[in-house]
C-alpha positions in Angstrom: 133.9 61.6 70.1 130.3 61.0 71.2 128.0 63.9 72.3 125.2 63.4 74.8 122.7 66.1 76.0 121.4 66.4 79.5 117.6 66.7 79.9 118.0 70.4 80.6 120.1 70.9 77.5 117.6 69.0 75.3 114.8 71.2 76.6 116.8 74.4 75.9 117.8 73.1 72.5 114.2 72.4 71.5 113.3 76.0 72.2 116.2 77.3 70.1 115.6 74.8 67.3 112.1 76.0 66.8 113.1 79.7 67.0 116.3 79.5 64.8 115.6 76.4 62.6 118.7 74.6 63.7 119.3 70.9 64.3 121.4 68.7 66.5 123.8 67.7 63.7 124.7 71.4 63.0 125.2 72.1 66.7 127.2 68.9 67.3 129.7 69.9 64.5 130.2 73.3 66.1 130.6 71.8 69.6 133.3 69.4 68.3 135.1 72.2 66.4 135.5 74.3 69.6 136.7 77.4 67.8 136.2 79.4 71.0 136.7 77.5 74.2 136.9 78.8 77.8 137.4 76.7 80.9 134.9 77.3 83.7 134.7 76.5 87.4 133.9 72.9 88.4 135.6 71.4 85.3 133.1 72.6 82.7 133.9 74.2 79.4 132.2 77.1 77.7 132.1 76.9 73.9 130.9 79.8 71.7 130.0 79.4 68.1 128.0 81.1 65.3 125.2 79.3 63.5 122.8 80.9 61.0 123.7 84.4 62.0 123.2 83.8 65.7 125.9 83.3 68.3 125.3 80.5 70.8 127.0 79.4 74.0 127.2 75.8 75.2 128.4 74.6 78.6 129.7 71.1 78.5 131.7 68.5 80.4 134.3 66.7 78.3 136.5 63.6 78.4 138.6 62.1 75.5 135.6 59.9 74.5 132.5 61.9 75.5 131.1 65.4 75.4 128.2 66.0 77.8 126.2 69.1 76.8 124.8 70.7 80.0 123.1 73.8 78.5 122.8 76.0 75.4 121.7 79.6 75.1 122.0 82.7 72.9 125.3 84.4 73.8 125.5 87.6 75.8 127.6 90.6 74.9 130.8 89.3 76.6 130.5 85.9 74.9 129.9 87.6 71.5 133.1 89.6 72.1 135.0 86.3 72.7 133.6 85.0 69.4 134.7 88.1 67.5 138.2 87.9 68.9 138.8 84.4 67.5 
């Protein structure tokens, strides 16, 4: 499955990569694993994952062949609770 990043998502990722020393490969693996997945309005999917002691949230659109990452950010308290319940 291929992963593409919108311009907005790439900009947000750049900020986080500098702050947390993460790279696309590490994040792509977590996005594909989808350990915590929650459907959103308008057909998007929220995925929550932990990487280097920080919990991140990604919003994405997904088909059988393609994942389009729309945004990435540090998870809020509710999203952290979703992660802890996995």
